[in-house]
Biotite code that builds the C-alpha atoms (Angstrom):
import biotite.structure as struc

atoms = struc.array([
    struc.Atom([-18.587, 14.659, -23.828], chain_id="A", res_id=1, res_name="MET", atom_name="CA", element="C"),
    struc.Atom([-17.540, 14.502, -20.114], chain_id="A", res_id=2, res_name="SER", atom_name="CA", element="C"),
    struc.Atom([-14.040, 14.490, -18.420], chain_id="A", res_id=3, res_name="GLY", atom_name="CA", element="C"),
    struc.Atom([-15.739, 12.243, -15.712], chain_id="A", res_id=4, res_name="LYS", atom_name="CA", element="C"),
    struc.Atom([-14.056, 8.690, -15.717], chain_id="A", res_id=5, res_name="LYS", atom_name="CA", element="C"),
    struc.Atom([-16.562, 5.989, -16.334], chain_id="A", res_id=6, res_name="LYS", atom_name="CA", element="C"),
    struc.Atom([-16.191, 2.676, -13.431], chain_id="A", res_id=7, res_name="SER", atom_name="CA", element="C"),
    struc.Atom([-15.394, -0.608, -15.080], chain_id="A", res_id=8, res_name="HIS", atom_name="CA", element="C"),
    struc.Atom([-16.258, -3.258, -12.508], chain_id="A", res_id=9, res_name="GLY", atom_name="CA", element="C"),
    struc.Atom([-16.942, -3.274, -9.152], chain_id="A", res_id=10, res_name="LYS", atom_name="CA", element="C"),
    struc.Atom([-15.103, -0.876, -6.770], chain_id="A", res_id=11, res_name="ALA", atom_name="CA", element="C"),
    struc.Atom([-12.848, -2.820, -4.449], chain_id="A", res_id=12, res_name="PRO", atom_name="CA", element="C"),
    struc.Atom([-13.757, -2.508, -0.894], chain_id="A", res_id=13, res_name="GLU", atom_name="CA", element="C"),
    struc.Atom([-12.775, 0.031, 1.414], chain_id="A", res_id=14, res_name="ARG", atom_name="CA", element="C"),
    struc.Atom([-12.662, -1.763, 4.830], chain_id="A", res_id=15, res_name="GLU", atom_name="CA", element="C"),
    struc.Atom([-9.744, -3.841, 3.863], chain_id="A", res_id=16, res_name="PRO", atom_name="CA", element="C"),
    struc.Atom([-8.163, -1.794, 2.161], chain_id="A", res_id=17, res_name="ILE", atom_name="CA", element="C"),
    struc.Atom([-8.071, 0.496, 5.298], chain_id="A", res_id=18, res_name="LEU", atom_name="CA", element="C"),
    struc.Atom([-7.373, -2.506, 7.704], chain_id="A", res_id=19, res_name="ALA", atom_name="CA", element="C"),
    struc.Atom([-4.021, -3.210, 5.324], chain_id="A", res_id=20, res_name="ALA", atom_name="CA", element="C"),
    struc.Atom([-2.812, 0.380, 5.325], chain_id="A", res_id=21, res_name="LEU", atom_name="CA", element="C"),
    struc.Atom([-3.490, 0.344, 9.238], chain_id="A", res_id=22, res_name="ALA", atom_name="CA", element="C"),
    struc.Atom([-1.774, -3.282, 9.870], chain_id="A", res_id=23, res_name="GLY", atom_name="CA", element="C"),
    struc.Atom([1.444, -1.609, 9.922], chain_id="A", res_id=24, res_name="SER", atom_name="CA", element="C"),
    struc.Atom([2.833, -0.801, 13.946], chain_id="A", res_id=25, res_name="PRO", atom_name="CA", element="C"),
    struc.Atom([4.012, 2.219, 12.000], chain_id="A", res_id=26, res_name="ASP", atom_name="CA", element="C"),
    struc.Atom([1.340, 3.586, 10.636], chain_id="A", res_id=27, res_name="VAL", atom_name="CA", element="C"),
    struc.Atom([-0.856, 5.905, 13.089], chain_id="A", res_id=28, res_name="GLN", atom_name="CA", element="C"),
    struc.Atom([-3.898, 6.277, 10.961], chain_id="A", res_id=29, res_name="SER", atom_name="CA", element="C"),
    struc.Atom([-5.179, 6.388, 7.334], chain_id="A", res_id=30, res_name="VAL", atom_name="CA", element="C"),
    struc.Atom([-6.491, 10.057, 6.342], chain_id="A", res_id=31, res_name="LEU", atom_name="CA", element="C"),
    struc.Atom([-7.544, 9.707, 3.132], chain_id="A", res_id=32, res_name="ARG", atom_name="CA", element="C"),
    struc.Atom([-8.649, 6.922, 0.483], chain_id="A", res_id=33, res_name="LEU", atom_name="CA", element="C"),
    struc.Atom([-9.537, 7.011, -2.620], chain_id="A", res_id=34, res_name="SER", atom_name="CA", element="C"),
    struc.Atom([-10.093, 4.509, -5.143], chain_id="A", res_id=35, res_name="ALA", atom_name="CA", element="C"),
    struc.Atom([-10.859, 5.542, -8.829], chain_id="A", res_id=36, res_name="VAL", atom_name="CA", element="C"),
    struc.Atom([-11.342, 3.783, -11.973], chain_id="A", res_id=37, res_name="SER", atom_name="CA", element="C"),
    struc.Atom([-9.400, 4.445, -15.093], chain_id="A", res_id=38, res_name="GLU", atom_name="CA", element="C"),
    struc.Atom([-11.268, 5.068, -18.664], chain_id="A", res_id=39, res_name="PRO", atom_name="CA", element="C"),
    struc.Atom([-8.959, 1.558, -19.470], chain_id="A", res_id=40, res_name="ASP", atom_name="CA", element="C"),
    struc.Atom([-10.811, -0.334, -16.398], chain_id="A", res_id=41, res_name="GLY", atom_name="CA", element="C"),
    struc.Atom([-7.483, -0.321, -14.351], chain_id="A", res_id=42, res_name="HIS", atom_name="CA", element="C"),
    struc.Atom([-8.103, 1.175, -10.445], chain_id="A", res_id=43, res_name="TRP", atom_name="CA", element="C"),
    struc.Atom([-5.889, 3.645, -8.658], chain_id="A", res_id=44, res_name="VAL", atom_name="CA", element="C"),
    struc.Atom([-5.985, 3.127, -5.236], chain_id="A", res_id=45, res_name="ILE", atom_name="CA", element="C"),
    struc.Atom([-4.873, 6.771, -3.504], chain_id="A", res_id=46, res_name="ALA", atom_name="CA", element="C"),
    struc.Atom([-4.118, 7.181, 0.291], chain_id="A", res_id=47, res_name="ALA", atom_name="CA", element="C"),
    struc.Atom([-2.284, 9.171, 2.791], chain_id="A", res_id=48, res_name="THR", atom_name="CA", element="C"),
    struc.Atom([-1.055, 7.290, 5.837], chain_id="A", res_id=49, res_name="VAL", atom_name="CA", element="C"),
    struc.Atom([0.314, 9.174, 9.715], chain_id="A", res_id=50, res_name="GLU", atom_name="CA", element="C"),
    struc.Atom([3.562, 8.218, 10.243], chain_id="A", res_id=51, res_name="LEU", atom_name="CA", element="C"),
    struc.Atom([6.094, 9.062, 13.144], chain_id="A", res_id=52, res_name="ILE", atom_name="CA", element="C"),
    struc.Atom([8.484, 11.897, 11.944], chain_id="A", res_id=53, res_name="ASP", atom_name="CA", element="C"),
    struc.Atom([11.603, 10.383, 14.224], chain_id="A", res_id=54, res_name="SER", atom_name="CA", element="C"),
    struc.Atom([11.600, 7.022, 11.923], chain_id="A", res_id=55, res_name="LEU", atom_name="CA", element="C"),
    struc.Atom([14.505, 6.716, 10.593], chain_id="A", res_id=56, res_name="PRO", atom_name="CA", element="C"),
    struc.Atom([14.107, 7.034, 6.188], chain_id="A", res_id=57, res_name="VAL", atom_name="CA", element="C"),
    struc.Atom([14.874, 3.320, 5.891], chain_id="A", res_id=58, res_name="TYR", atom_name="CA", element="C"),
    struc.Atom([11.379, 2.194, 8.424], chain_id="A", res_id=59, res_name="VAL", atom_name="CA", element="C"),
    struc.Atom([9.530, 4.848, 6.711], chain_id="A", res_id=60, res_name="LEU", atom_name="CA", element="C"),
    struc.Atom([10.365, 2.804, 3.020], chain_id="A", res_id=61, res_name="SER", atom_name="CA", element="C"),
    struc.Atom([10.077, -0.289, 3.855], chain_id="A", res_id=62, res_name="HIS", atom_name="CA", element="C"),
    struc.Atom([6.496, 0.412, 5.887], chain_id="A", res_id=63, res_name="SER", atom_name="CA", element="C"),
    struc.Atom([5.097, 2.240, 2.888], chain_id="A", res_id=64, res_name="LEU", atom_name="CA", element="C"),
    struc.Atom([6.481, -0.426, 1.037], chain_id="A", res_id=65, res_name="ASP", atom_name="CA", element="C"),
    struc.Atom([4.899, -3.142, 3.156], chain_id="A", res_id=66, res_name="GLU", atom_name="CA", element="C"),
    struc.Atom([1.805, -1.096, 2.846], chain_id="A", res_id=67, res_name="ALA", atom_name="CA", element="C"),
    struc.Atom([1.397, -1.262, -0.830], chain_id="A", res_id=68, res_name="LYS", atom_name="CA", element="C"),
    struc.Atom([2.362, -4.627, -0.397], chain_id="A", res_id=69, res_name="ARG", atom_name="CA", element="C"),
    struc.Atom([-0.651, -5.181, 1.723], chain_id="A", res_id=70, res_name="ARG", atom_name="CA", element="C"),
    struc.Atom([-3.031, -3.260, -0.117], chain_id="A", res_id=71, res_name="VAL", atom_name="CA", element="C"),
    struc.Atom([-2.183, -4.868, -3.435], chain_id="A", res_id=72, res_name="ARG", atom_name="CA", element="C"),
    struc.Atom([-3.168, -8.692, -1.810], chain_id="A", res_id=73, res_name="GLU", atom_name="CA", element="C"),
    struc.Atom([-6.741, -7.183, -1.419], chain_id="A", res_id=74, res_name="VAL", atom_name="CA", element="C"),
    struc.Atom([-6.915, -5.836, -4.499], chain_id="A", res_id=75, res_name="THR", atom_name="CA", element="C"),
    struc.Atom([-6.425, -6.527, -7.917], chain_id="A", res_id=76, res_name="THR", atom_name="CA", element="C"),
    struc.Atom([-2.781, -7.180, -9.484], chain_id="A", res_id=77, res_name="ASP", atom_name="CA", element="C"),
    struc.Atom([-3.647, -4.590, -11.989], chain_id="A", res_id=78, res_name="THR", atom_name="CA", element="C"),
    struc.Atom([-4.255, -1.507, -9.785], chain_id="A", res_id=79, res_name="ALA", atom_name="CA", element="C"),
    struc.Atom([-2.083, 1.312, -9.307], chain_id="A", res_id=80, res_name="GLU", atom_name="CA", element="C"),
    struc.Atom([-1.708, 1.955, -5.765], chain_id="A", res_id=81, res_name="ILE", atom_name="CA", element="C"),
    struc.Atom([-0.212, 5.365, -4.536], chain_id="A", res_id=82, res_name="TYR", atom_name="CA", element="C"),
    struc.Atom([0.774, 5.974, -0.665], chain_id="A", res_id=83, res_name="ILE", atom_name="CA", element="C"),
    struc.Atom([1.795, 9.618, 0.464], chain_id="A", res_id=84, res_name="GLU", atom_name="CA", element="C"),
    struc.Atom([3.294, 9.854, 4.228], chain_id="A", res_id=85, res_name="PRO", atom_name="CA", element="C"),
    struc.Atom([2.510, 12.497, 6.298], chain_id="A", res_id=86, res_name="GLU", atom_name="CA", element="C"),
    struc.Atom([4.981, 12.522, 9.068], chain_id="A", res_id=87, res_name="LEU", atom_name="CA", element="C"),
    struc.Atom([3.175, 13.936, 12.852], chain_id="A", res_id=88, res_name="VAL", atom_name="CA", element="C"),
    struc.Atom([5.545, 14.538, 15.481], chain_id="A", res_id=89, res_name="ARG", atom_name="CA", element="C"),
    struc.Atom([6.569, 11.711, 17.898], chain_id="A", res_id=90, res_name="ASP", atom_name="CA", element="C"),
    struc.Atom([4.280, 11.749, 20.849], chain_id="A", res_id=91, res_name="PRO", atom_name="CA", element="C"),
    struc.Atom([6.821, 10.202, 22.892], chain_id="A", res_id=92, res_name="SER", atom_name="CA", element="C"),
    struc.Atom([9.449, 12.774, 22.691], chain_id="A", res_id=93, res_name="LYS", atom_name="CA", element="C"),
    struc.Atom([9.152, 16.113, 24.839], chain_id="A", res_id=94, res_name="GLU", atom_name="CA", element="C"),
    struc.Atom([10.119, 19.748, 23.200], chain_id="A", res_id=95, res_name="HIS", atom_name="CA", element="C"),
    struc.Atom([11.131, 22.045, 25.493], chain_id="A", res_id=96, res_name="PRO", atom_name="CA", element="C"),
    struc.Atom([9.601, 25.010, 25.323], chain_id="A", res_id=97, res_name="PRO", atom_name="CA", element="C"),
    struc.Atom([10.672, 27.904, 23.242], chain_id="A", res_id=98, res_name="THR", atom_name="CA", element="C"),
    struc.Atom([11.368, 30.183, 26.207], chain_id="A", res_id=99, res_name="ASP", atom_name="CA", element="C"),
    struc.Atom([13.941, 27.354, 27.544], chain_id="A", res_id=100, res_name="VAL", atom_name="CA", element="C"),
    struc.Atom([16.205, 26.911, 24.224], chain_id="A", res_id=101, res_name="ILE", atom_name="CA", element="C"),
    struc.Atom([19.100, 28.558, 24.974], chain_id="A", res_id=102, res_name="VAL", atom_name="CA", element="C"),
    struc.Atom([21.387, 29.634, 22.229], chain_id="A", res_id=103, res_name="ILE", atom_name="CA", element="C"),
    struc.Atom([25.099, 30.321, 23.255], chain_id="A", res_id=104, res_name="LYS", atom_name="CA", element="C"),
    struc.Atom([27.044, 32.978, 20.900], chain_id="A", res_id=105, res_name="ALA", atom_name="CA", element="C"),
    struc.Atom([30.077, 34.751, 21.489], chain_id="A", res_id=106, res_name="SER", atom_name="CA", element="C"),
    struc.Atom([30.687, 38.533, 20.915], chain_id="A", res_id=107, res_name="ASP", atom_name="CA", element="C"),
])
């Protein structure tokens, strides 16, 4: 018996899922997307999305929940959806070079 999972039914289309994930202004890009059929016929959709690290936690949480909701709308209700955030530096924030940082101390 092989350890590979058997596909049951047609795989969800990638383009509507990608559009659903990228439909948030907080999602910078979709880094990874996979759809795998479980032996019981349920689909598991896993994605990694890029979000800005300076967003407050409640905004990150809401963005991930909304992305999950949008993906569920374009797939079946029985699909399991996992979305992993990858945080990247905010390009609009300037970070000083390390040789400019001064740490005051007393002896």
